[in-house]
NUPALO-635124 format. One record per residue: residue in three letters; x, y, z of N, C-alpha, C in turn. Coordinates in pm, whole numbers, plus 50000, padded with zeros to 5 digits. Layout:
<nodes>
ALAXYZXYZXYZ;...
</nodes>
This chain:
<nodes>
MET501024986749975500264994950028501095013449992;ASN500675021749938500905034649909500125047049960;ILE500025047550116499645053450157499945072850179;CYS499095080950188499725089750171498835101550295;GLN499025106750371498065114250484498685129550479;PRO498295139750335498795149650349498915157750471;PHE499665165650479499775174750617499455191850550;ILE498205192050558497615200750504495845207750555;TYR495985218450532494205225250540494025227750422;THR492505225450405492125230950289490775246950297;PHE490905249550234489685259050269489145265350084;GLN488405274550123487625277450016486995292750012;THR486745306449931486605315949929485095315349843;ARG484185322049798483435324749666484015320749561;LEU485155324349516485355325049441486625310149345;HIS487435311249462488205297049436488525284649573;HIS489045276149547489475265949644491205266849657;TYR491095264449800492605260849850493675254249941;VAL494855250749918495325242850009496395249850069;TYR496365251550202497725257850261498675244050310;ASP499805243650216500415227950247501555233350393;VAL501385228550492502315228250581503905229150595;ASN504135212450501505545213550484506065227550394;THR505615233250284506605237850219505905252150252;ASN504755252050351504675265450391504095279250296;LEU503105265750233503115277050082501165272950011;ILE500585285349966498915283449967498765279749800;LEU498265269849802498155267349693496815268249617;ARG496095276349507494745275249443494805260849362;ILE493875251049380493495238949304492345240649285;LYS492385228649162490535223549122490045222949189;GLU488655225549122487665220249272487035211549274;GLU487375197849207487375186249257488495178549340;ALA489325184149300490855182549393490945186949499;TYR490085198749534489735202249680488415194349757;HIS487915191949732487105184249748486885167749785;PHE488565161449695488775152149739489455151249847;LEU490105159549818491655161949991490745166150107;ASN489745174650080488405180650223488015166250239;SER487795155750177486805145750232488085129050251;HIS489215132350204490365119750233491345126550318;SER491295123950446492875126450496493615120550470;SER493265105350378494505098650397493915086350299;PHE494735084650164494085075950050495625069350002;ASP494985057749927495955050249923496645057249754;LEU497235058249731497635062949574497785053749462;ASP498245041149498497935028949375496295029249348;GLN495305027749426493935027749453492815038249464;MET493155052149436492325064649456491265062149402;GLU489905061249460488895065949427488285075849347;ALA489235080549265488745093149151488765090748990;ALA488345098648948488615097348809489955099948774;PRO490395094048684491815088548594492445106048644;GLU491805113148563492315128448535492515132948716;LEU491775136348736492085137848955493125129449000;GLN492835115948905494355108948978496155116948979;GLN495985116748823496715125848764497085141948827;TYR496035145048860496435159848919497085157949054;ILE496495148149146497035147449274498265142949252;ARG498875131549151500395126749165501085135649097;ASP500345149449007501655161848986502105169549062;LEU500825169949179500735177849291502505170349390;LEU502135158349408503075152849492504585153449395;ASP504085153749310505695154849198506255169749241;ASN505415177949219506015191849255506385190049428;GLY506215184749467506745184249636505505188949685;PHE504295193749670503285188249797502575183149818;LEU501905183249887500825174749975501745160950050;SER502565164350108503305152650167503005148050330;SER503395138550355502775131750460503695136950551;GLN504945142750555505825142850634504935156550744;ARG505165150950895505505155651031506525160151148;PRO506315170251193507205166051293507535152451369;GLN508025147851451508255135751469508865145351673;ILE509435148151677509935155151843509405169551860;VAL508645169951940508355185251972509475190452075;ILE510185196952026511215203452109511645215152061;HIS511395229652087511835246352075514055241951972;PRO513795243851878515165246951815516385257551930;LYS515265264251976516215275452076517155265752154;THR515955252952216516645249352360517865242052352;LYS518545239952266520035243352270521005254152304;HIS520435271052245521375277052270520855285352374;LEU519945280452495519355288452594520265291052662;GLU520685283052735521875287652859523145299952789;HIS523215298752671524325310452627523115321152604;MET522265319852553521135331252532520835339652666;LEU520425333852751520125339252874521705347052936;GLN522775342052890523335347552969524615360952890;HIS524105358852755524565368252677523975375352578;GLN522155375752585521675379552470520105384452515;LEU520175391552675518575398152755518455411952669;LYS517845418652631517595425052618516555439652627;THR515535431552685514665439652697513975436552915;LEU513955445052950513715446853087512125448053124;THR511355448153228510005460353267510125453553402;LEU510335469053433509625469653590508915467453669;GLN508575460353741507245464953854507105476353934;VAL507035485753930507895496654050506825497254150;THR505325494154103504815494854232503625484554185;GLN502825477154314501675469854304500565478554327;ASN500665493854332499745500554332498995508254268;CYS497885511154282497475516154161495915526254175;ASN495955537654113494545551654158493185545654108;LEU493805534554011492015528553928491855516853950;ARG490785514353940490035501553976489255497753847;CYS489595490053745489365488553658488675475153608;SER487595471353577486675460853593487385448253543;TYR488035449053394488705439053353490425437953360;CYS491025443553462492075442153533492495426553574;VAL493585424153525494035413753553494295412253681;TYR494335422353766494675423553918493225427253978;SER492125425953942491095430153996490115419254073;GLY490665405854063489845396854125489685389754025;GLY489165391053918488345381753840489415370453764;TYR490525374553798491755368053723492315357753883;GLU493015343153803494095335753890495315343753900;ASN495295359553983496275364253974496545372554114;ARG497165382854145497525390954312496205399954230;GLY496155405454396495055416854410496165428854393;HIS495365441354397496415453554369496665457554537;THR497965457954593498875459654702499305476254729;SER500025478154808500385490254852502215493654805;LEU502745477454828504385474654751504805486154685;MET505605486754660506745496954597508375490654571;MET508395491154487509705486054461510675492854468;ASP511845492254553513165499454600514375502854477;PHE514775511354507515965514454424517075502554428;GLU517225491554544518405486654568517955474954466;THR516605471954492515645460554405516025463454226;ALA515935476654218515825476954088517435478153987;ARG518155485554108519695483054069520305469954006;LYS519705457654085520115443254108519835439553934;CYS518085443053932517525438353843518125449753687;ILE518485456853709518975465353608520095461953561;ASP520915457053636522045452453667522375434953590;PHE521915432853617521135415353593521175414253441;VAL520485426653355520335423553233521425434453151;ILE522545442053226523555448553151523995435653145;ASP524765423053227525685417553257525375406753185;ARG524055404553152524015390353032523335400852876;SER524125410452826523375415752705524225416352659;VAL525595413552647526475413052590526915413852468;ASP525355403052343525585402252202524555411052181;SER523695421252270522735429652226523115442752198;ASP523115446452079522735461652047522415473852077;ARG521315468152180520275477352200519795467852335;LEU519405483252432518805477752547517615486652542;ASP516515476052601514855483252648514865485052778;PHE514045497552798513275494753026512205498452981;GLY511465488753058510125494153047509725498553224;PHE508445500953253508065506653374506605504653403;TYR506025491453503504935491253497504485491353639;GLY503225485953639502325484153776501845473453749;GLY500645476553857499805490153934500065502453803;GLU499745513453865500105519153818501515532953826;PRO502575528753687503775531553764503995545453783;LEU503545554553795504215567353795504005571453902;ILE502955563753994502805564854121504235563254230;ASN505105558254158506695554354192507625564554087;PHE507035574754064507755580653990509305586554010;PRO509545585454127511165588854181511785579754173;LEU511235566654140512265556454160512545561353990;ILE511515563253895511375559353741512445565153725;LYS512785581853801514085587153746515325581853781;GLN515005580253945517085573853917517205558453847;CYS515965551753811516365539853754516985542453588;VAL516395553853507516755563353411518095568053372;GLU518065575553536519665583453592520975568953536;TYR520775561853636521775545653656521685541653524;ILE520525540653477520535530153340521365539453233;LYS521275550853288522245558953137523845555353198;GLU523905559353321525375559853351525615545553275;GLN525365534653334525565520153308525665519153176;VAL524765521953037524715517752939525855525552847;VAL526765521452789527565532252712527675527452573;TYR527785536252467528375529652367527085519952262;ARG526355517952340524745510352272523795519652292;ASP523325518352204521265528952228520925519852337;VAL519695531452390519075522052468517675530452501;GLY516235523052528515315527052520514645529752609;PHE513565534052620512485532752770511025538452718;HIS510585527752774508845528152742508045522352913;LEU506825531252885506035534052992504645532152964;THR504075519053045502785514653056501925523053151;THR500995536553101500245543053177498705541053211;ASN497855544753308496365547853242496215563753268;GLY497555573053250497615585953220496835595253304;THR496545587653420495595600553520497105610353595;LEU498025606853567498845609153665499775618953594;LEU499865623753461500625634953385500995645953398;ASN501605647053524501635662353511502905668753449;ASP503665682453429504045688853362505675686753411;ASP506105676553590506815676753594507475664553519;ILE506685655353537506795640653484506835640153355;LEU505735644153252505935648853122507295653853065;ALA507845668653120508885673953112509985659553078;PHE510175653953198511535639453209511135632953117;LEU510325623553082509705618852967510025621652865;ASP510135635852816509915642852665511925642352665;GLU512115645252784513355650152783514315632552733;HIS513845623752767514385611252754513775604652662;ARG512875607752574511775603552447511625591352487;PHE510745586852581510185575452653509105577152511;VAL508785560552500507665559352424506295554652510;LEU505625562752539504385560152638502945550252520;THR502835539652662501505534352612500125541452713;ILE498855548252644498005555052735496715540052706;SER496745535352798494865532952812493845539252806;LEU493505542952702492405551752645490865542252552;ASP489885540452620489455529652557488035538352478;GLY488635548152418487235553952359486805568052429;ASP485465573452365484605581652434484265577452571;GLN483505588952645483945590252798482865580552835;GLU481945575952764480565565352826481395554952828;ASN481955549652697482715534352714484145540452762;HIS484815546552817485995542852862485465544653018;ASP484225553953013484465549553227483535539453285;ARG482745529253130482405522053181483065510953278;ASN484685510353286485235498253308486605506953356;ARG486565521253354488255521453397487755535953462;ARG487255533953616487255538353717488305544953856;PHE488105557453905489245558253997489085550354137;ALA489875547854177489545536154341488985547454414;VAL489445563354463489365564554547487325568354601;ASN486655573654474485525574954454484755570254352;GLY485265558954300484165557954199484425560554037;ARG484925569154034483925587453907485045578053794;GLY484475580453663484575577253559486915584153541;SER487505581153488488685585453456489055594953329;PHE487855591853248488025599653102488325612853115;ASP487855621753151488385637653165489785641253200;THR489985634953341491345635653330492955632653239;ILE492125621653194493215616553072492865620752959;ILE491965621952895491745636352782492715646752842;ALA492605652652937493035668852946494585666552939;ASN495075656553004496145652553000496905647452853;VAL495905640952767496435638552625496405650952564;ASP495285656452560495825668552497496805682752556;LYS497065679552700498145687352731499415685652664;ILE499305673252623500985667152571500805669952457;LYS499875666952327499885673152250500035690652174;ARG500015694052299500195709752281501395716452320;ASN502145708652424503265714252488503995707252501;TYR503375695652449505225681752405504725674452290;PRO504955678752186504845675152061505985668852012;ALA507105663952063507705655952007507305641552105;LEU506795643952243506365631052298505135628252269;PHE504265633952218503215629852185503245622052046;GLU504205623852026504505614951833504935595151908;TRP505375599252014505835582152044504485575452134;ILE503315585652191502565576052227501655564852145;ASN501325552752251500645544652163499575544552244;PHE498035548052160496725545352264496475532252248;ASN496345520852339495995512952378494315511952437;VAL493515508152321491825503852364491915488152386;VAL490885489652488490385472852517489335468752526;LEU488865463552403487585458252357486835451252402;ASP485715457652529484905450852580483335451052459;THR483115438352432482055438052340480555444552394;ARG480525448252549479405453752605479165468852499;ASN480175475352518480315483952441480075487152293;ASP479885500952269479555497852135480945504752028;PHE480815495451932482355497051862482165511451776;GLY481195514151715480985526451623481365534751720;CYS481005542251838481385547651929482745551051955;ILE483095540952010484885540751974485545547051912;ASN484995540351784486045544951632485525558851618;ASP483825560751627484135577551564484675586551715;PHE485115580951771485725591251893487055590351828;TYR487925582751822489515583651762489485588551601;THR488225588151597488325591051420487855610451441;ASN487055610451493486345628551512487185634351585;TYR487505632051681488325639451812489675646951751;GLU489655656851760490665669751673491955663451771;THR492125660851870493605656151886493985643551837;PHE493065633051803493885625551736493545620351568;GLU493825635751553493645632651357494885632351319;SER496245631551391497445626151307497645611351380;LEU497095609551401497335591451450496955583751344;TYR497485578751332497575567851164496445555951245;SER497065549651352495925534251400496195534951534;VAL495615527151571495575527651744495275515251792;ARG495855510451893495745495051884494335490251951;SER494575480951921493385471851999493225462352022;SER492715454852152492555442452198491575432852267;TYR490955424952270489785420352338490265416352477;ILE489575416252569489675416352753490675407552743;ASN491675403552828492535392852828491975378352894;ASP491665368852807491135355252880492295343152921;ALA493835348152937494495341153009494375344653161;TYR494145329753206493665332453360492725335153448;VAL491795338853312490345346053365489515334153431;LYS488785338353541487885327053644486605326953582;ASP486165335253503484585332553473484785338553306;GLU483855328853224484295328953093483955346453042;ILE484505348852942484215364252846483205361452778;LEU482315364052755480925364052671481305376652597;TYR481125367952445481495381452329480165389052250;ARG479565400252257478375401752209478465402652028;ASN477815395551969477865397351855477765404051742;ALA476555416951772476645430051747477765436151733;PHE478575438251838480175440251844481455432251723;ILE481085421151738482125417151635481285416451479;GLU480365421151448479745422351349480485436951240;GLN480245447051386480605464251380481885460051309;ARG482885454751421484235453551352484725449551231;GLY483875440451209483845430751085483805435750956;TYR482355446750970482595457450905483275469150837;GLU483765472450960485135477950928486525473050857;VAL486485462650906487165452750858487365454350690;PHE485955454250673485345455050507485985466750413;LYS485865471750568485815488050461487625489750451;MET488585485650571489775487150501490295478550436;MET489575468050425489835460650250489675467750133;LEU488205470350127488125483950028488865493749969;SER489845503550094490885507550054491875505950004;LYS492455492450011493735489949968492985490549785;PHE491955487949791491745491749619491305505549563;GLY491595511749654491105528349619489355527049600;ARG488735521049662487215519949668486625530049834;VAL487495530349889487055536849991487965542350088;ASP488185562550087488905566850106490005562950259;GLU490875564850242491665556450342491255566750484;SER490945575850460490535588550626488965578450650;HIS488125567850610487085567950635487315548650705;VAL488985549750722489245535350776489185536650950;SER488675529050985488745531351119490285530551168;LYS490635540451271492155534651305491965520051421;LEU491545519151446491335508651512491505493551467;ILE491385495751329491485483451203492745483251132;LYS493465497151111494615498051058495535488451067;ASP495635486051171496805477651228496575459251153;TYR495185457651142494905448751100495395439850963;TYR495605451150890496105446150747497915444150802;ILE498555455650888500535446750925499775436550985;GLN499015432451023499145416651099498725406651017;LEU498315410450891497395399550784498985399650703;TYR499715410550727500745409650610501865401550640;PHE502145403750801503185399150868502715387550915;ARG501935381350933501165371550958502215356250776;MET501405363950703501875356350499503235359450490;PHE503445369650506505495368850468506185371050535;HIS506065375550702507135372950823507065357050827;TYR506285353150872505725334750941505805328150840;ARG505425329450676504995321750575505975321150483;LYS507305319050524508645318050454508935302350372;PRO508855300450250509015292650187510075280750263;SER509055266450261510105255450368510395242450255;ALA511445239750238511885223250212511055217550270;GLY510185213550378509865203950446509575208950632;MET508805199350670508665201050830509805197250853;PRO510625202250955511825194751016511295179851150;ILE512505170451131512205160051231511665163551351;GLU512305180951452512245183951544511745194751554;ALA510545200951563510225212551554509295218751689;HIS509085230251696507855232351806507255244151698;HIS505885242551754504855253151723505155266751761;GLY504615271151662504795288451704504085294551834;GLY504215306851855504245312552048504765312052094;PRO505575300852199506755307052269508095318052222;CYS507675328352304509005332552302510545326352367;VAL511435332652362512355326352464512175331752602;PRO511525325152723511475332352828512745340452898;GLY512615348452934514005358652997514485366652868;VAL514465363552811515725370452718514595382052564;GLN513705377652563512945390352488512245401352592;ARG511405394652670510715402052794510815402652888;LEU511995403752935512275398553134511485411553184;PHE510475403753306509945409053395510345403353539;ALA510625419453645511055414253726509725423853812;ASP509325411453909508015422554039508955428954141;VAL507925436354208508695446554316509705438554399;HIS509575425554454511015418354474511855413654430;GLY511965415254295513145411054216512615397154160;ASN511375391354185511145378554148511295383153998;LEU511435369653908511855372853754510585365353683;PHE510095367853589508705359053506509115363553337;PRO508795352453247508555356953112508325373253069;CYS507095373953135506665387553077505725392353139;GLU504815401853183504085407753263502805403453247;ARG502725396153129500735387153100501095376353163;VAL502085372853251501545360953358500825361153479;SER500625350553600500895355153659501425352953760;GLU501545363653862502365364654006502435358254047;GLN501525349954090500795335454179501425325054126;SER501735322754027502385314053963503155308354001;GLU503485293654029504695283954055505475282853933;VAL504635284153847505425277153705506185283953635;VAL505585299453590506415306153561507185317253619;GLN507485312853740508535325353775509805318553774;ILE510545320653688511625318253632512925325653690;GLY513055327553785514195330553867513735337353974;LYS514965345854058515455355454111516575364454127;VAL515885376854124517305382954065518545387354163;ASP518425378354285519795374654349520305360254351;THR519835351454293519885338454247519885338554142;GLY519665341454016519975338453891518625335153850;PHE518505326253728517625319953625517735304853636;GLU516805300853671516355286953694516115275853541;VAL516755276053472517285271953333516375260553279;ASP516255247853398515465238453374514105246353347;LYS513505249753425511815255953445511915264253342;ILE513195271853270512485277553154512375270052990;SER513045261152975513595251152898512225244452928;ARG510985240853014509865236653054508745243252973;ILE509075261853006507945270552928508695270052784;LEU509415268352746510045270852606509555264152499;ASN509215247852595509035240852529507215231852591;VAL506235245352604505395243452658504595228952515;GLY504645232452375504235224152340504145209152347;THR504975206652426505305190552466503985183252554;ILE503575192452580502535186452701501255185252631;THR501185188552484500415188752362500475175552232;GLU502265170252267502745168752178502245163252066;ASP501625151452094500395144551950499335150651897;ALA498355159951983498125170251892498825180651781;CYS499495181951891500485191451797501415192351652;LYS501575178051710502435171051548501555168151445;ASN500145168051457499405164951337498405177751338;CYS498735189851347497765199651377497925210651209;TRP497355216051175498315220351051498115239151090;ASN497885236951146498225255351209499935256251355;PHE500595243751279501755242351379502525256251393;ARG502285257451234503545271451179503085284751269;PHE501915283551267500965304851321500455300751442;CYS500695288651519500805291851636500675299951747;THR499865306351842500295317851922500355313552090;LEU499915302952098500015292952252501365295152259;CYS501145302952373502115303952526501865297552630;VAL503075300952738502395291552864501625300252937;ALA501115307452891499925322552945498945310952956;VAL498785308252826497275299152839497335285352890;ALA498415273852910498685264852950498825263153130;ASP498685273153219499665276353310498285275253402;ASP498525263353522497575265653631497875268053745;LEU499005275353755499725282953862500555268553957;HIS500435257853906500745246653954501915235153893;THR501065240253760501735227953641501225233253515;LEU501415224553423501335228753306500435218153258;SER499325225853203498145219453166497285215453043;LYS497685202352982497185199352847495525208752847;GLU494765201052915493415208452891493355219752874;LYS494115231552981493675240352946494225246852830;LYS495465241152773496265247552657495265244252568;MET494775233552539493925228452394492975235652400;SER492065243952497490505245352534490815260252482;HIS492215266452447492535277552344492625270752182;CYS492785262352129493005260851994492185261951900;SER491215260151945490155264951845490025276451807;VAL489615287251881490115300751866491225305051756;VAL492775301151800494235300951747493525296951615;LYS493055291351589492585278551445491545286351346;ASN490835296751414490145303351377489945314751347;ASP490845321051453492085334451392492435328151246;ILE493495324751275494295324751129493475316151007;ARG492545310751040491425305850943490735316350848;HIS490975328850957490245344150877491875348350812;THR492565348350838493815357650795493875350250621;LEU493845335650636494295330050482492825337150396;LEU491705334250441490665336850376490505351050319;ASP490755361050436491045376150378492155380250321;PHE493265374350327494305371350198494265372250087;CYS493695356450113493415351849990492095356449873;MET491405366349919490075371549852491075381049801;MET491385392949905492495405949840493395398549702;ASN493935389349721494445387049622493465382349498;GLU492685377449526491705369149396490765386549344;LEU491295393449447490255408749398491545417449296;GLY492635415749345493735419649208494425429849375;TYR494945425849450495505434949540497115426049532;ASP497885443149490499435436049512500085437849582;PHE500215421349639501215423349759502675428949722;SER503225426849662504455427549588505445415949627;GLU504715407349665505645391149702504635383149661;ASP505705376049607504925358349553504165353149706;THR502765352749625501745352449695501035337249721;ILE500005335149610499815320449626500285314449494;LEU500155301949454501115291749362499335289749242;ASP498965287249193497865292249105498055273949031;PHE497405260549085497135250849063495935244648996;GLU495235258448993493765253048937493775248548760;LYS494685255848680493935255948556495355243748513;ALA496265237148607497445224848551496305214848492;
</nodes>
């Protein structure tokens, strides 16, 4: 018997039929009859195919051209595992310091609000001695990095602004002959002139959380002391930055957390029509975080449909059918994401390696090291600080390399499913969705798979549809075997 079990994903638009070939990492436009055959046969005997002779020859031609291979990864292991110790000793590049666990807001969807398996708000503040140790820890392990980035996080980090000033001054003394950058994530309520002048002087990249118009923003983001909405305070500060610190304003990222109970149209209109934001090209947006959440997050269909319509308008703008000024700033990044996924991640491949790991995990500690107020080390700020699993070391004792290796190789807990998953290359799942605070959970990780695969399915459909309508991506995009 000559059994073929193609490692592929089949999908169709209204106009054409496609195969995403996992081994070659290429998209093929194929004949309709071949699509239906491959879609209904996960495996077949090449010598006894139940298909018309023309179709049999077509399938064989695809195989002869290197497509429809049955090859799958045999061992799930991250390719950087063998270099892990060297990277942790020489290639650190980013440190985010949790300068305080205190916050002057109580946002309903905050990971520290009580609705997540994470710590709550506290009055704890990082001291300079701990911060200095963390900074030295990264500098000493970054000899191979041309640039270092340092971030400040909370709680609301500006509550501990004196420490931020000390850290910046210390970093500039210690880091010489290399580029250094600073970033800060803030709720935007404490941005007085002294703080703004300092941030402007040191060219900080700011991320300010602003969920749109007053009604939608204030629904979730309220002051702790009196429950009053924070919109008026933030927007006054943003207007002041644009007026008095234009260079700083150019480096602000506005982040919108999309709560589907809100009105997408009103949020979109706010960022489109409010004069302060007229020069912004795009605004970052994301749905409420579902990692570590205690109760299921419900998504309102009307909100999803409104967002989908804005994606449609964005696509029309690429064909000159809609002026780009009418494209939602909340959506413009979707095209960048589409392009990044289809070309950065989808490089042609000679085949799936025997040893491989699905996409998703960064190298813990190397890309986005996070230090809490005590000097405990974590892969990033998005994991739970209560978890035994993701605490990857302490500033006083160093990294726990074995633990970091397990986190990097999170795919091993779902190895059998991953080795046969068409989304292997595009997967975005990391330890945050598998962590149950005590161990890595196969069930917890698998529960997120359908959402990730559905996201990539829509990416493939949107990409192919734009290609069909004649959009020139200026790259080799899709191989046409429809007329072969």
